[in-house]
N, CA and C of each residue as an Amber inpcrd file, in Angstrom:
protein
   255
  63.6930000  66.3070000 -64.3810000  64.1360000  65.8690000 -65.9550000
  64.5410000  66.9380000 -66.1660000  65.9660000  67.4920000 -66.9840000
  66.6900000  68.4210000 -67.5460000  65.8670000  68.8360000 -68.8250000
  65.8260000  70.4880000 -68.7940000  64.8680000  71.0870000 -69.7690000
  65.2320000  70.3810000 -70.9760000  66.9360000  70.5600000 -71.6700000
  66.6610000  69.9450000 -72.6380000  66.4980000  68.4960000 -73.2450000
  66.0790000  67.5290000 -72.2080000  65.5420000  66.4910000 -72.4330000
  64.3450000  66.4770000 -72.3410000  63.4820000  67.4440000 -71.6510000
  61.7480000  67.3280000 -72.0940000  61.5380000  67.9230000 -73.5070000
  62.4450000  68.8120000 -73.8960000  62.2940000  69.8640000 -75.2360000
  62.8570000  68.6210000 -75.9530000  63.5460000  67.4440000 -76.1340000
  63.9600000  66.4850000 -77.2720000  62.6920000  65.3370000 -77.3790000
  62.1120000  64.9140000 -76.1490000  60.7270000  64.4290000 -75.7680000
  59.6070000  64.9070000 -76.5610000  59.5900000  66.5290000 -76.9010000
  58.1070000  66.9530000 -77.3970000  58.4410000  67.1000000 -79.0450000
  59.7540000  66.5410000 -79.3860000  59.7490000  66.4440000 -80.7900000
  59.1510000  65.8250000 -81.5920000  57.7110000  65.8420000 -81.7830000
  56.6670000  64.7600000 -82.3230000  56.0450000  65.6560000 -83.6260000
  56.1860000  64.4420000 -84.5610000  55.8540000  65.3370000 -85.8530000
  54.7200000  64.1580000 -86.5180000  54.2180000  64.5600000 -87.5500000
  53.3660000  63.6850000 -88.5550000  53.8980000  62.8850000 -89.3410000
  53.8190000  61.3750000 -89.4030000  54.2740000  60.8080000 -90.6080000
  53.5600000  60.5610000 -91.5370000  53.9040000  60.8390000 -92.5720000
  52.7490000  60.2500000 -94.1020000  53.3460000  59.0030000 -94.3870000
  52.2660000  58.0780000 -93.8760000  52.5530000  56.3570000 -94.2500000
  52.1420000  55.7910000 -95.5110000  52.4820000  55.1140000 -96.2950000
  52.0630000  54.3530000 -97.2730000  51.9530000  52.5860000 -97.1910000
  51.0530000  51.9210000 -97.4650000  51.2730000  50.2940000 -97.2380000
  52.3170000  49.9800000 -98.3110000  53.3480000  49.0050000 -98.1250000
  54.1270000  48.6520000 -99.0050000  53.6760000  48.0130000 -99.9820000
  54.2740000  48.3020000-101.4030000  53.4300000  47.7520000-102.9530000
  54.6050000  47.0790000-103.3220000  56.0070000  46.9140000-102.4460000
  57.1200000  46.1130000-103.5030000  56.5080000  44.4100000-103.6740000
  56.4430000  44.3890000-104.5270000  56.1440000  42.9000000-104.9400000
  54.4820000  42.8170000-105.1570000  54.0350000  43.6260000-104.7850000
  52.1990000  43.7300000-104.9030000  51.8820000  44.0930000-106.2200000
  50.8370000  43.2800000-106.9720000  50.2880000  43.7040000-108.0500000
  49.3070000  44.7240000-107.7740000  49.2060000  46.2430000-107.7030000
  48.4030000  46.6360000-106.9960000  46.9630000  47.0910000-107.9980000
  46.8090000  46.2200000-109.1410000  45.9900000  46.1360000-109.6480000
  44.7670000  44.9430000-109.2450000  45.4900000  44.2870000-108.5440000
  44.5670000  43.0830000-108.4010000  44.5680000  42.8380000-106.8050000
  45.4330000  43.1380000-106.1060000  45.6320000  43.0510000-104.6040000
  44.3260000  44.1560000-103.8750000  43.6280000  43.3210000-103.0770000
  42.5480000  43.9690000-102.3110000  43.2950000  44.8330000-101.1900000
  42.3110000  46.0200000-101.1160000  42.7430000  46.9230000-100.0480000
  42.9170000  46.5510000 -98.8540000  42.1770000  45.4520000 -98.4790000
  41.8830000  44.9040000 -97.0940000  43.3230000  44.0180000 -96.8760000
  43.9630000  43.7850000 -97.9340000  45.1520000  42.8540000 -97.8420000
  46.0750000  43.6170000 -97.6930000  46.1510000  45.0100000 -98.0300000
  47.1830000  46.0680000 -97.5240000  46.9910000  46.7220000 -96.5380000
  45.8040000  47.0140000 -96.0140000  45.4450000  47.6160000 -95.0460000
  45.7480000  46.8240000 -93.9160000  45.9820000  45.5590000 -93.7510000
  46.0680000  44.4450000 -92.9580000  47.2720000  44.3220000 -92.3380000
  48.6850000  44.8390000 -93.1510000  49.8130000  44.9120000 -92.9180000
  50.0250000  45.7850000 -91.7030000  50.8380000  45.8950000 -90.6210000
  50.8660000  46.7730000 -89.6150000  51.5080000  47.7470000 -90.2130000
  51.4280000  49.1550000 -89.5220000  51.6360000  50.2310000 -90.0430000
  52.8640000  50.4690000 -89.9030000  53.5370000  49.8140000 -88.6230000
  55.1260000  49.8580000 -88.6680000  56.0630000  49.3090000 -89.6380000
  55.1980000  48.4480000 -90.6850000  55.9750000  48.3160000 -91.8150000
  55.6900000  49.0020000 -92.9150000  54.9700000  49.8080000 -92.6740000
  54.7550000  50.9750000 -93.7370000  55.9400000  51.7160000 -94.4660000
  55.6710000  52.3550000 -95.4990000  56.6330000  53.2560000 -96.1780000
  56.4780000  54.7160000 -95.5560000  57.2050000  55.3470000 -95.1370000
  57.5950000  56.5270000 -94.3610000  57.5340000  57.3010000 -95.7070000
  56.5390000  58.1620000 -96.3290000  56.6290000  59.1500000 -97.5070000
  57.6220000  60.2620000 -97.0140000  56.8270000  60.9890000 -95.7050000
  57.2590000  62.1700000 -95.2870000  57.1920000  62.5700000 -93.9690000
  57.5770000  63.4850000 -93.5570000  57.4840000  63.8790000 -92.1910000
  56.8080000  65.1150000 -92.0960000  55.9810000  66.0020000 -91.0960000
  55.5920000  67.0220000 -91.0710000  55.2590000  67.7110000 -89.5720000
  55.1450000  68.9360000 -89.4970000  55.0420000  69.3600000 -88.1710000
  53.5000000  69.2150000 -87.3980000  52.6110000  69.4060000 -88.3570000
  51.4270000  69.6210000 -87.9550000  50.3000000  68.4610000 -88.7940000
  49.4170000  67.7350000 -87.9730000  48.7400000  66.8410000 -88.5000000
  48.2430000  67.3700000 -89.8600000  47.4750000  68.5950000 -89.5670000
  46.8380000  69.1400000 -90.8520000  47.6530000  69.5120000 -92.3870000
  48.9050000  69.3360000 -91.7170000  49.8230000  69.1640000 -93.3060000
  50.0640000  68.1090000 -93.7460000  49.8410000  67.0470000 -93.2190000
  50.1840000  65.7350000 -93.5730000  48.8000000  65.2380000 -94.1710000
  47.5970000  65.5260000 -93.7510000  46.1290000  65.6270000 -94.0630000
  46.6010000  66.3890000 -95.5470000  46.7830000  67.3640000 -95.3460000
  46.9270000  68.2640000 -96.8870000  47.7580000  67.2390000 -97.7050000
  48.8920000  66.9190000 -97.4490000  49.5310000  65.9720000 -98.6780000
  49.0550000  64.9720000 -99.0850000  47.9710000  64.3550000 -98.2240000
  47.1710000  63.0120000 -98.4140000  46.1800000  63.4410000 -99.7130000
  45.6920000  64.4270000 -99.3560000  44.7670000  65.2870000-100.2730000
  45.0840000  65.2510000-101.6220000  46.6500000  66.2310000-101.7790000
  46.9260000  66.4910000-102.9640000  47.5940000  64.8110000-103.6910000
  47.9190000  64.4080000-103.0070000  48.4210000  62.8670000-103.4920000
  47.2940000  62.3370000-104.3850000  45.7910000  62.0770000-103.4050000
  44.7030000  61.4920000-104.2310000  44.3160000  62.0960000-105.1730000
  44.3040000  63.5790000-105.1310000  43.8970000  64.5160000-106.4760000
  44.9500000  64.4490000-107.3830000  45.9110000  64.1320000-107.3430000
  47.1390000  64.4330000-108.0920000  47.9560000  63.4170000-108.2960000
  47.3730000  61.7970000-108.6670000  48.0070000  60.6950000-108.3690000
  49.0040000  60.4100000-109.6420000  50.1550000  59.7930000-109.3460000
  51.3780000  59.7920000-110.3660000  51.6370000  58.0950000-110.1800000
  52.6960000  57.6730000-110.9180000  52.9690000  56.3120000-111.3870000
  53.5300000  56.1380000-110.0470000  54.3490000  57.0640000-108.8790000
  54.9130000  56.0740000-108.0370000  53.8550000  56.0890000-106.6890000
  52.7610000  56.9250000-106.8180000  51.6000000  57.0190000-105.7290000
  50.3500000  57.1780000-106.5050000  49.9360000  55.5850000-107.2010000
  48.5810000  55.8690000-108.0020000  47.3860000  56.3010000-107.1640000
  46.2800000  56.5470000-107.4160000  45.3320000  57.0760000-106.7740000
  44.8030000  56.0820000-105.6000000  44.8520000  54.8880000-106.1220000
  44.3710000  53.4860000-105.3150000  45.3450000  53.4920000-103.9180000
  46.4120000  53.7760000-104.0540000  47.0050000  53.3980000-102.9680000
  47.2550000  55.0160000-102.2440000  47.1140000  55.9810000-102.9020000
  47.2370000  57.3220000-102.2100000  46.0970000  57.2780000-101.1220000
  44.9910000  56.7110000-101.3240000  43.3400000  56.8770000-100.6020000
  44.0410000  55.6490000 -99.4620000  44.8450000  55.0700000 -99.4950000
  45.3370000  53.9450000 -98.1450000  46.1330000  54.7810000 -97.4690000
  46.5390000  56.1270000 -97.7650000  47.6600000  56.5700000 -96.9610000
  47.0210000  56.8260000 -95.6860000  47.8210000  57.0770000 -94.5450000
  47.5090000  57.7090000 -93.3350000  48.5990000  58.5450000 -92.7060000
  48.0800000  59.4150000 -91.7720000  49.0250000  60.3980000 -90.9990000
  49.1380000  59.2860000 -89.4480000  50.2520000  59.3040000 -89.1110000
  50.5790000  59.1280000 -87.4730000  51.3270000  59.9100000 -86.6960000
  51.7480000  59.7600000 -85.6250000  52.3790000  60.3550000 -84.7170000
  53.6460000  59.5320000 -84.8410000  54.4810000  60.6620000 -84.8850000
  55.8830000  59.9950000 -85.2690000  56.8900000  60.8400000 -84.4170000
  58.0480000  60.4250000 -83.5960000  59.0260000  61.1190000 -83.3330000
  60.1830000  61.4530000 -84.3400000  60.2790000  63.0440000 -84.2910000
  61.3630000  63.5450000 -85.3930000  62.9450000  62.7840000 -85.3680000
  63.3530000  62.5850000 -86.1280000  64.6610000  62.0820000 -86.6400000
  65.8350000  63.2940000 -86.3010000
């Protein structure tokens, strides 16, 4: 394998993912229903170089909820390995 190909394969980051909430009443929908949706269908909110950065972003979302990411949804967020685009 050529070096440039190996370097491209090494470009892996961390994706902050949230379950989809389109058409979902987040005030009444049980968290278990949202968590049953496969992660590949979740919304990718951000990409990070390191897992610690991603986890810190989740903490910020949980501690500072807003209309787009209420605390209920932020608490469901996950960091997953992701290839960078």
